[in-house]
NUFI-700999 format. One record per residue: residue in three letters; x, y, z of N, C-alpha, C in turn. Coordinates in steps of 0.02 Angstrom, whole numbers, padded with zeros to 5 digits, always signed. Example, Ala and Ser with C-alpha at 12.3 -4.5 7.8 and 13.67 -1.06 7.14 Angstrom:
Ala+00660-00284+00390+00615-00225+00390+00660-00165+00390
Ser+00642-00112+00354+00684-00053+00357+00645+00002+00394
This chain:
Met+00046-00056-00012-00012-00009-00005+00043+00079+00007
Lys+00024+00120-00045+00068+00166-00047+00052+00216+00003
Thr+00093+00241+00016+00112+00305+00082+00099+00385+00058
Ile+00037+00415+00074+00023+00494+00056+00060+00526+00131
Leu+00093+00582+00124+00086+00620+00189+00056+00670+00151
Leu-00002+00688+00231-00057+00762+00208-00022+00812+00247
Ile+00007+00864+00233+00029+00931+00271-00036+00975+00270
Glu-00065+00994+00294-00131+01043+00291-00148+01055+00383
Asp-00153+01113+00380-00155+01163+00447-00235+01138+00463
Asp-00272+01160+00436-00336+01171+00458-00351+01088+00472
Pro-00395+01073+00534-00411+01009+00570-00468+00981+00520
Val-00513+01030+00508-00569+00976+00484-00554+00969+00400
Leu-00525+01014+00361-00507+00998+00286-00454+00933+00300
Arg-00407+00934+00345-00355+00883+00351-00391+00820+00363
Glu-00447+00807+00404-00475+00750+00411-00536+00746+00369
Asn-00552+00758+00316-00588+00771+00283-00541+00745+00233
Thr-00494+00774+00200-00435+00750+00150-00410+00678+00184
Gln-00399+00670+00216-00361+00605+00243-00411+00536+00214
Glu-00467+00574+00238-00535+00516+00247-00528+00500+00180
Leu-00544+00528+00127-00558+00542+00057-00488+00497+00027
Ile-00437+00502+00050-00366+00460+00014-00380+00397+00048
Glu-00388+00408+00101-00392+00327+00128-00442+00285+00097
Leu-00508+00315+00098-00557+00280+00052-00533+00241-00027
Ser-00490+00277-00039-00456+00259-00111-00387+00206-00112
Gly-00392+00186-00052-00342+00124-00035-00260+00163-00025
Tyr-00262+00209+00010-00190+00232+00014-00194+00245+00082
Asn-00121+00225+00118-00096+00240+00197-00088+00318+00212
Val-00112+00359+00249-00101+00429+00246-00082+00440+00302
Ile-00023+00467+00318+00014+00522+00374-00015+00596+00372
Ala-00050+00611+00425-00072+00695+00432-00020+00734+00464
Ala+00006+00787+00442+00049+00839+00462-00002+00896+00482
Ser-00006+00942+00545-00041+01000+00535-00006+01054+00535
Asn+00078+01055+00517+00107+01110+00493+00181+01103+00440
Gly+00184+01128+00416+00254+01115+00362+00301+01088+00391
Lys+00318+01135+00459+00379+01099+00514+00386+01026+00532
Ile+00315+01018+00542+00308+00941+00553+00300+00913+00500
Gly+00279+00932+00452+00266+00881+00368+00347+00865+00347
Val+00398+00934+00351+00469+00906+00340+00491+00843+00376
Glu+00477+00865+00453+00502+00823+00480+00488+00742+00474
Gln+00405+00735+00462+00389+00666+00444+00410+00631+00377
Ala+00417+00692+00332+00443+00675+00259+00529+00652+00268
Ile+00575+00672+00307+00625+00648+00306+00631+00565+00355
Asp+00566+00571+00397+00566+00502+00418+00546+00443+00403
Ile+00478+00457+00368+00447+00385+00345+00460+00403+00260
Lys+00482+00436+00221+00499+00436+00158+00435+00404+00118
Pro+00365+00467+00117+00322+00441+00087+00317+00437+00006
Asp+00286+00418-00017+00277+00382-00083+00266+00451-00137
Leu+00213+00494-00101+00196+00546-00117+00171+00616-00055
Ile+00172+00652-00074+00168+00717-00019+00092+00756-00060
Val+00059+00771-00011+00004+00829-00021-00002+00885+00025
Cys+00039+00941-00001+00035+00988+00047-00002+01071+00046
Asp-00027+01082+00090-00049+01156+00083+00008+01203+00072
Ile-00012+01286+00060+00045+01337+00049+00045+01377+00095
Met-00033+01396+00147-00026+01454+00191-00059+01409+00255
Met+00015+01404+00298+00025+01364+00361+00057+01399+00407
Pro+00054+01392+00473+00110+01424+00506+00158+01374+00516
Glu+00207+01408+00551+00260+01392+00565+00319+01385+00505
Leu+00300+01342+00450+00330+01357+00391+00282+01337+00321
Asp+00279+01365+00284+00229+01366+00239+00262+01314+00177
Gly+00192+01305+00130+00210+01252+00086+00270+01258+00040
Tyr+00286+01338+00027+00333+01348-00029+00408+01326+00022
Gly+00401+01321+00088+00467+01331+00136+00473+01254+00125
Val+00431+01211+00130+00426+01137+00135+00451+01123+00100
Ile+00435+01124+00011+00461+01100-00040+00543+01120-00049
Glu+00555+01177-00027+00623+01190-00046+00665+01176+00021
Ser+00638+01147+00065+00685+01108+00116+00687+01036+00099
Leu+00625+01029+00073+00639+00931+00036+00673+00933-00012
Ser+00663+00988-00072+00719+00981-00126+00789+00986-00101
Lys+00811+00989-00038+00885+01011-00011+00890+00949+00004
Asn+00879+00897+00013+00885+00832+00039+00892+00768+00004
Asp+00943+00756+00009+00951+00700-00061+00895+00628-00048
Ser+00864+00606+00015+00808+00588+00022+00760+00607+00012
Thr+00744+00641+00000+00672+00682-00014+00651+00726-00075
Lys+00704+00732-00095+00708+00792-00171+00663+00740-00236
His+00666+00683-00229+00633+00648-00296+00561+00631-00264
Ile+00539+00652-00211+00465+00621-00176+00417+00673-00228
Pro+00363+00653-00262+00316+00671-00302+00280+00726-00255
Phe+00288+00795-00258+00255+00831-00227+00191+00862-00262
Ile+00122+00885-00215+00073+00908-00236+00048+00959-00218
Phe+00039+01027-00219+00022+01088-00168-00066+01072-00191
Leu-00093+01096-00123-00162+01098-00119-00177+01180-00095
Ser-00204+01219-00125-00215+01284-00110-00258+01326-00124
Ala-00288+01361-00086-00345+01411-00110-00324+01474-00157
Lys-00250+01466-00149-00208+01542-00180-00215+01516-00277
Thr-00269+01537-00312-00273+01536-00370-00249+01585-00447
Glu-00201+01619-00403-00184+01674-00452-00107+01640-00503
Arg-00115+01665-00552-00085+01621-00626-00011+01636-00579
Gln+00022+01703-00565+00099+01686-00532+00108+01637-00463
Asp+00044+01618-00412+00044+01579-00387+00069+01504-00403
Ile+00013+01479-00438+00038+01413-00483+00119+01415-00508
Arg+00128+01470-00541+00180+01460-00567+00241+01463-00525
Lys+00239+01497-00462+00276+01486-00425+00295+01401-00378
Gly+00221+01389-00377+00250+01316-00343+00275+01265-00385
Met+00244+01275-00459+00287+01217-00511+00366+01253-00510
Asn+00378+01313-00508+00450+01327-00521+00503+01292-00458
Leu+00456+01290-00421+00496+01263-00360+00501+01192-00375
Gly+00464+01147-00406+00493+01077-00414+00424+01062-00417
Ala+00365+01067-00404+00299+01035-00368+00297+01005-00447
Asp+00239+00931-00433+00223+00906-00483+00143+00931-00515
Asp+00125+00949-00450+00034+00978-00491+00019+01017-00440
Tyr-00042+01058-00460-00055+01094-00415-00118+01108-00432
Ile-00164+01089-00359-00232+01087-00363-00264+01156-00318
Thr-00320+01183-00342-00340+01231-00298-00403+01204-00279
Lys-00413+01229-00219-00469+01242-00166-00533+01270-00190
Pro-00592+01260-00189-00621+01186-00181-00583+01156-00257
Phe-00599+01083-00215-00570+01042-00261-00615+00952-00271
Thr-00633+00937-00320-00681+00881-00303-00620+00819-00277
Glu-00638+00781-00273-00632+00698-00246-00606+00679-00326
Asp-00619+00674-00370-00596+00645-00430-00519+00693-00444
Glu-00532+00754-00439-00470+00815-00460-00417+00779-00407
Leu-00419+00752-00333-00373+00746-00309-00341+00695-00311
Ile-00394+00636-00334-00362+00556-00325-00340+00561-00387
Ser-00377+00584-00457-00337+00578-00523-00253+00594-00522
Ala-00254+00672-00498-00180+00671-00491-00134+00644-00449
Ile-00160+00617-00386-00116+00575-00361-00089+00501-00387
Glu-00145+00466-00416-00139+00412-00472-00102+00423-00521
Ser-00115+00489-00555-00058+00485-00608+00017+00512-00594
Arg+00017+00534-00536+00098+00562-00526+00122+00495-00491
Leu+00093+00454-00466+00134+00390-00446+00134+00331-00495
Ala+00101+00338-00552+00094+00299-00611+00159+00290-00636
Lys+00152+00399-00642+00249+00423-00684+00283+00389-00669
Ile+00285+00405-00583+00345+00380-00538+00365+00297-00548
Ala+00313+00258-00566+00320+00186-00576+00345+00177-00640
Ile+00318+00215-00695+00358+00216-00773+00411+00230-00771
Leu+00446+00294-00750+00504+00309-00743+00555+00234-00713
Lys+00520+00228-00649+00583+00174-00621+00601+00120-00669
Asp+00517+00104-00709+00520+00036-00755+00568+00051-00793
Ala+00587+00109-00820+00609+00142-00879+00691+00144-00853
Gln+00715+00148-00790+00778+00161-00761+00787+00111-00765
Asn+00746+00045-00739+00786-00017-00724+00786-00061-00781
Ser+00766-00025-00849+00785-00061-00915+00832-00048-00933
Ile+00844+00029-00934+00909+00079-00940+00969+00033-00909
Thr+00964+00023-00829+01017-00018-00795+01035-00074-00827
Ser+00998-00115-00841+00989-00178-00856+01031-00187-00925
Gln+00994-00153-00965+01034-00137-01022+01115-00111-01027
Ser+01098-00069-00986+01184-00053-00977+01234-00128-00930
Asn+01201-00149-00906+01226-00196-00873+01250-00283-00917
Asn+01209-00249-00981+01219-00309-01034+01264-00261-01083
Gln+01296-00214-01073+01345-00171-01111+01288-00140-01170
Gln+01253-00119-01171+01214-00087-01219+01176-00024-01186
Asp+01183+00032-01227+01156+00096-01182+01092+00104-01193
Gly+01047+00116-01166+00974+00124-01146+00964+00190-01208
Leu+00989+00246-01212+00979+00301-01251+01038+00308-01289
Arg+01028+00291-01368+01089+00294-01423+01100+00371-01424
Asn+01066+00418-01441+01077+00474-01464+01038+00537-01448
Leu+01051+00595-01456+01006+00647-01426+00931+00644-01454
Glu+00909+00606-01513+00860+00609-01519+00824+00555-01482
Asp+00861+00497-01440+00834+00453-01398+00804+00503-01349
Leu+00863+00537-01321+00853+00569-01248+00788+00632-01276
Lys+00773+00650-01328+00710+00695-01343+00656+00646-01346
Asn+00654+00595-01356+00601+00543-01363+00584+00529-01272
Phe+00636+00533-01258+00623+00507-01170+00577+00572-01157
Phe+00607+00641-01156+00577+00703-01142+00504+00683-01149
Asp+00500+00680-01229+00425+00671-01251+00381+00633-01215
Asp+00407+00567-01191+00366+00520-01159+00353+00543-01095
Asn+00410+00543-01062+00400+00556-00971+00405+00636-00956
Gly+00415+00685-00979+00398+00763-00971+00356+00775-00943
Ala+00368+00815-00885+00314+00867-00857+00284+00921-00927
Ile+00209+00901-00935+00196+00952-00984+00189+01024-00951
Ser+00201+01065-00996+00165+01132-00980+00156+01187-01033
Asn+00114+01212-01029+00088+01262-01078+00094+01355-01063
Tyr+00119+01393-01125+00140+01449-01120+00087+01493-01165
Lys+00055+01540-01145+00026+01596-01210+00106+01650-01238
Lys+00072+01665-01283+00130+01715-01306+00139+01767-01278
Gly+00194+01780-01237+00240+01835-01211+00240+01805-01114
Asp+00211+01731-01107+00228+01718-01059+00312+01709-01028
Leu+00306+01733-00969+00389+01709-00956+00395+01626-00915
Ile+00424+01603-00936+00434+01533-00918+00493+01535-00864
Phe+00544+01544-00879+00575+01554-00807+00614+01620-00825
Glu+00649+01647-00750+00688+01691-00757+00773+01709-00718
Glu+00806+01756-00725+00879+01763-00714+00863+01739-00631
Gly+00917+01698-00600+00906+01702-00541+00884+01659-00494
Gln+00824+01618-00544+00759+01565-00535+00825+01502-00516
Asn+00775+01450-00474+00838+01387-00458+00809+01366-00529
Ser+00853+01334-00570+00849+01290-00605+00829+01210-00606
Asn+00789+01202-00605+00748+01137-00584+00746+01088-00651
Tyr+00745+01120-00712+00716+01068-00766+00755+01094-00825
Val+00742+01044-00881+00772+01062-00930+00715+01036-00982
Tyr+00708+01081-01022+00654+01064-01083+00662+01066-01159
Leu+00607+01030-01168+00609+01006-01256+00535+01062-01290
Ile+00548+01090-01321+00489+01119-01350+00453+01075-01404
Arg+00405+01063-01376+00342+01017-01407+00317+01066-01476
Lys+00297+01130-01459+00264+01183-01512+00275+01241-01497
Gly+00296+01275-01543+00296+01376-01517+00386+01391-01511
Val+00383+01437-01503+00437+01456-01504+00492+01495-01442
Val+00523+01493-01412+00540+01521-01352+00608+01555-01367
Lys+00625+01604-01326+00666+01670-01335+00710+01671-01269
Ala+00772+01678-01269+00812+01669-01213+00839+01735-01217
His+00849+01774-01159+00867+01860-01156+00878+01868-01095
Ser+00917+01916-01094+00971+01953-01039+00955+02023-01035
Leu+00969+02043-00979+00966+02123-00978+01032+02153-00985
Asp+01032+02211-00996+01107+02245-00975+01099+02300-00908
Glu+01151+02316-00906+01148+02362-00848+01085+02431-00861
Asn+01089+02437-00925+01036+02499-00915+00957+02476-00932
Gly+00958+02413-00928+00890+02375-00917+00864+02362-01011
Lys+00920+02372-01041+00904+02344-01129+00887+02279-01136
Glu+00860+02250-01174+00858+02175-01179+00905+02166-01236
Leu+00939+02095-01209+00968+02068-01285+00945+01991-01285
Ile+00923+01969-01344+00917+01913-01349+00972+01869-01368
Thr+00985+01815-01319+01047+01786-01344+01041+01721-01391
Ser+00981+01703-01379+00950+01629-01422+00878+01619-01449
Ile+00872+01601-01505+00798+01586-01504+00793+01511-01512
His+00757+01470-01491+00729+01384-01482+00657+01387-01516
Lys+00670+01334-01568+00609+01321-01598+00599+01253-01574
Glu+00536+01226-01610+00505+01168-01597+00551+01104-01588
Asp+00575+01060-01554+00613+01017-01553+00664+01027-01524
Asp+00689+01096-01502+00739+01117-01481+00744+01092-01413
Leu+00803+01082-01366+00813+01086-01297+00831+01148-01285
Phe+00811+01167-01213+00836+01231-01169+00835+01236-01109
Gly+00882+01271-01084+00875+01286-00996+00934+01227-00975
Tyr+00991+01229-00997+01018+01176-00980+01115+01208-00972
Thr+01109+01283-00970+01148+01304-00950+01212+01281-00912
Thr+01176+01248-00853+01220+01233-00806+01167+01167-00785
Phe+01234+01109-00752+01191+01048-00736+01202+01022-00660
Asn+01225+01091-00633+01218+01087-00557+01155+01139-00541
Thr+01130+01068-00502+01054+01081-00492+01018+01138-00430
Asn+01089+01185-00406+01084+01234-00363+01101+01285-00391
Glu+01132+01282-00453+01153+01341-00493+01079+01370-00511
Pro+01058+01443-00520+01000+01468-00543+01010+01476-00632
Tyr+00967+01491-00645+00955+01525-00736+00997+01574-00729
Gln+01040+01578-00802+01065+01620-00807+01043+01681-00862
Asn+00979+01681-00865+00951+01723-00926+00885+01708-00912
Phe+00822+01755-00950+00780+01743-00940+00737+01704-01003
Ala+00661+01657-01004+00652+01638-01068+00600+01643-01065
Thr+00561+01662-01116+00486+01687-01151+00465+01660-01196
Ala+00402+01630-01214+00352+01618-01252+00352+01675-01297
Ile+00378+01661-01367+00368+01725-01422+00290+01701-01456
Glu+00267+01628-01463+00211+01620-01481+00193+01560-01418
Asp+00110+01551-01422+00090+01496-01395+00135+01433-01378
Thr+00170+01411-01324+00201+01363-01342+00191+01298-01272
Glu+00201+01233-01323+00184+01187-01258+00277+01155-01249
Leu+00277+01145-01170+00361+01112-01167+00342+01053-01133
Val+00383+01002-01137+00406+00958-01083+00468+00957-01019
Gly+00449+00962-00986+00524+00954-00947+00538+00908-00921
Val+00605+00882-00900+00642+00835-00863+00672+00872-00813
Ser+00677+00848-00743+00703+00876-00696+00791+00862-00696
Lys+00813+00909-00674+00896+00886-00697+00923+00842-00669
Ala+00918+00814-00585+00929+00752-00565+00909+00708-00609
Glu+00849+00710-00628+00844+00652-00669+00862+00647-00736
Leu+00888+00705-00759+00949+00705-00837+00997+00678-00830
Ile+01029+00707-00767+01102+00682-00750+01107+00595-00738
Ser+01050+00561-00705+01046+00515-00699+01056+00475-00754
Leu+01013+00507-00806+01013+00474-00870+01069+00465-00903
Leu+01113+00534-00904+01163+00551-00937+01227+00499-00909
Asn+01235+00513-00839+01280+00445-00812+01267+00383-00842
Asp+01226+00358-00870+01214+00299-00882+01197+00277-00972
Asn+01226+00337-00996+01203+00348-01059+01272+00383-01105
His+01320+00351-01109+01373+00410-01121+01402+00428-01199
His+01336+00394-01235+01346+00411-01309+01311+00472-01305
Val+01253+00501-01271+01208+00517-01261+01247+00609-01233
Val+01294+00589-01186+01321+00652-01171+01379+00683-01215
Met+01402+00629-01246+01449+00653-01322+01416+00714-01366
Asp+01323+00676-01384+01282+00712-01418+01281+00781-01394
Phe+01272+00771-01297+01266+00838-01260+01334+00892-01274
Leu+01375+00880-01291+01435+00916-01284+01421+00954-01351
Asp+01422+00907-01406+01417+00935-01470+01355+00991-01478
Leu+01295+00987-01440+01258+01032-01440+01289+01086-01405
Leu+01320+01091-01337+01345+01154-01310+01382+01192-01350
Ala+01432+01142-01388+01498+01185-01426+01451+01218-01483
Ser+01405+01195-01529+01376+01216-01574+01310+01284-01538
Asp+01280+01285-01491+01260+01346-01435+01317+01398-01444
Leu+01366+01372-01413+01436+01418-01406+01437+01451-01463
Ser+01467+01419-01522+01486+01445-01588+01420+01497-01602
Gly+01355+01475-01599+01320+01517-01640+01300+01596-01591
Ala+01323+01572-01510+01337+01645-01491+01383+01690-01495
Lys+01447+01671-01497+01503+01694-01541+01495+01739-01601
Glu+01440+01686-01660+01452+01717-01749+01380+01784-01717
Gln+01355+01782-01659+01299+01845-01648+01351+01894-01622
Leu+01389+01889-01574+01409+01935-01566+01468+01987-01605
Leu+01508+01925-01639+01546+01954-01687+01501+01996-01744
Glu+01433+01961-01761+01395+02015-01802+01368+02069-01769
Met+01354+02085-01698+01331+02115-01670+01382+02197-01683
Ala+01440+02163-01683+01498+02220-01657+01514+02249-01730
Tyr+01531+02196-01783+01563+02215-01863+01507+02223-01895
Ser+01445+02188-01900+01408+02209-01957+01380+02296-01969
Ser+01354+02301-02019+01297+02356-02025+01268+02344-02008
Val+01220+02407-02002+01129+02410-01984+01093+02358-02031
Thr+01092+02372-02075+01067+02327-02132+01082+02262-02114
Lys+01142+02240-02131+01145+02183-02124+01144+02123-02060
Lys+01139+02159-02009+01104+02129-01940+01034+02142-01955
Thr+01006+02184-01967+00933+02167-01978+00898+02133-02031
Ala+00919+02123-02091+00933+02058-02146+00927+02006-02108
Thr+00987+01991-02080+00996+01929-02045+00954+01904-01984
Thr+00930+01971-01943+00887+01941-01892+00821+01919-01914
Ile+00807+01951-01988+00733+01909-02001+00731+01857-02039
Leu+00797+01819-02063+00826+01782-02080+00803+01707-02026
Lys+00843+01745-01974+00835+01703-01913+00782+01686-01892
Phe+00719+01739-01879+00673+01721-01848+00626+01681-01907
Ala+00643+01713-01981+00607+01642-02029+00612+01580-02015
Asp+00688+01554-02000+00707+01493-02009+00678+01464-01943
Lys+00673+01502-01877+00660+01465-01827+00572+01478-01823
Leu+00542+01514-01850+00485+01510-01838+00465+01468-01894
Asn+00512+01441-01934+00473+01389-01983+00445+01417-02036
Lys+00448+01474-02059+00428+01485-02125+00452+01501-02180
Lys+00413+01494-02225+00424+01500-02301+00421+01574-02317
Pro+00479+01589-02379+00479+01659-02399+00409+01701-02410
Asn+00350+01671-02428+00309+01699-02439+00251+01687-02380
Glu+00273+01671-02329+00219+01666-02267+00259+01736-02221
Pro+00218+01757-02185+00216+01804-02151+00262+01780-02078
Ile+00294+01829-02050+00329+01809-01984+00299+01864-01946
Lys+00257+01858-01893+00226+01879-01853+00264+01886-01783
Ile+00300+01948-01771+00364+01953-01734+00362+02043-01696
Ser+00375+02058-01652+00384+02121-01622+00431+02157-01650
Arg+00436+02230-01655+00499+02273-01681+00543+02258-01612
Asn+00529+02265-01553+00583+02252-01503+00618+02186-01500
Asp+00571+02133-01513+00629+02057-01510+00662+02058-01575
Leu+00659+02096-01637+00696+02097-01682+00765+02138-01673
Ala+00742+02207-01640+00809+02254-01625+00830+02228-01578
Ser+00827+02144-01536+00850+02124-01479+00918+02086-01515
Val+00883+02076-01530+00927+01998-01576+00977+02031-01611
Ala+00962+02079-01659+00999+02121-01696+01061+02151-01653
Gly+01036+02190-01605+01092+02211-01542+01073+02299-01573
Ile+01027+02315-01612+01026+02389-01610+00952+02434-01585
Ala+00955+02481-01589+00895+02529-01567+00832+02494-01616
Thr+00786+02504-01565+00700+02493-01601+00698+02550-01649
Glu+00721+02636-01653+00703+02662-01698+00760+02639-01750
Thr+00804+02618-01743+00843+02619-01797+00826+02534-01854
Leu+00805+02504-01810+00784+02439-01844+00712+02481-01891
Ile+00669+02496-01865+00610+02520-01883+00622+02551-01956
Arg+00671+02610-01950+00683+02639-02020+00736+02609-02076
Thr+00756+02546-02037+00806+02493-02088+00726+02456-02122
Ile+00703+02437-02087+00659+02399-02125+00605+02421-02161
Ser+00567+02484-02137+00570+02552-02189+00575+02526-02255
Ser+00647+02536-02265+00704+02549-02313+00688+02488-02368
Phe+00693+02435-02338+00681+02363-02365+00606+02362-02392
Lys+00574+02382-02368+00497+02397-02383+00501+02427-02446
Lys+00533+02474-02434+00530+02525-02521+00559+02494-02562
Glu+00626+02456-02575+00639+02416-02591+00610+02366-02621
Gly+00554+02334-02582+00528+02285-02628+00556+02220-02603
Ile+00584+02228-02534+00619+02158-02510+00577+02130-02467
Ile+00543+02181-02418+00491+02151-02372+00427+02162-02390
Glu+00386+02149-02358+00307+02190-02367+00285+02163-02263
Ile+00263+02241-02257+00257+02251-02176+00162+02260-02179
Asp+00143+02233-02142+00078+02236-02116+00053+02233-02037
Gly+00059+02282-02013+00054+02290-01936+00121+02263-01894
Arg+00115+02200-01874+00167+02169-01855+00214+02116-01896
Asn+00160+02099-01946+00176+02045-01986+00215+02072-02037
Ile+00280+02026-02066+00334+02054-02118+00340+02005-02153
Lys+00342+02008-02202+00357+01941-02245+00395+01954-02325
Ile+00432+01893-02303+00500+01901-02359+00485+01910-02455
Leu+00480+01963-02485+00476+01949-02539+00528+01920-02597
Asp+00573+01955-02548+00644+01936-02632+00679+01902-02561
Leu+00690+01851-02562+00730+01807-02516+00810+01816-02541
Glu+00832+01809-02603+00892+01823-02617+00940+01888-02592
Arg+00897+01961-02616+00933+01987-02599+00912+02027-02543
Leu+00896+01996-02491+00880+01985-02430+00948+01959-02381
Gln+00975+01898-02403+01026+01858-02407+01103+01892-02429
Asn+01077+01931-02459+01143+01958-02496+01170+02034-02465
Ile+01127+02059-02424+01124+02117-02420+01185+02113-02352
Glu+01236+02172-02361+01294+02197-02325+01291+02250-02280
């Protein structure tokens, strides 16, 4: 029988929720506040934790932060149960490493389904890991290349969806996950000392990102924002490190990916430093067309600020340049849409 740790300070809700979970066939250990909950989690190592957020002694955010720093508890599935329904509260909980976030009031089906799905996911991952270990013992790698790793993300990663303009993670935030883009486009960007945005890379469908460090305690070094509606699958860094330790062929592919990213960043910096404004603008439009998977006759819907940020020029300068491209018949502009009319001329601009 699986053991669930329930951390809830409201005695009536705690008793009712405990009974509900027990009736579904689980053993439930209850804690009346976050401090007691952390102690019990370390002591009993439950199969899953259901935790309120607003509690005395230690709130839910403090609970998950404490448990994530403990090697014996950091992999336990964690579900937040809270009356806090604002989008930023939900995102904060998920960014701290929670597997799910259920808002009060909730139905029995919502809670039990969340528990069952998280336990099932852990069982699947354990089976997959056991299979990988078994294959490794037979001197066969479970994952042969980067594509196999992406398939693992697709099959086992936690799904998250973002609207256009949504922040995925920010500089200084705990870097708990590496992401694969199922759908959409994401920009990685930083701010200089004057607050000016610089887009350092654009990631499209089937790209991995968020792996600037594999040290789980190291924060993200930049921001990531959805350029269009985006669906991601995320795998925790701890899980990814475990996979790479057992699949050395994939490590080499990952090194190639890192080298490619560094080379691309170097080319962008050189281009920003030495290219003409017209060359920077043309190259940037072509980059966005490539990352958004657009053909020359299809419009690119992108903000002028994003174009200027990648090109490394002022927005006003960019607007003047693309206006000149329009007059020359190289591109067509309709609001935010840019359509390439003469691809060859755009590619040959110096």
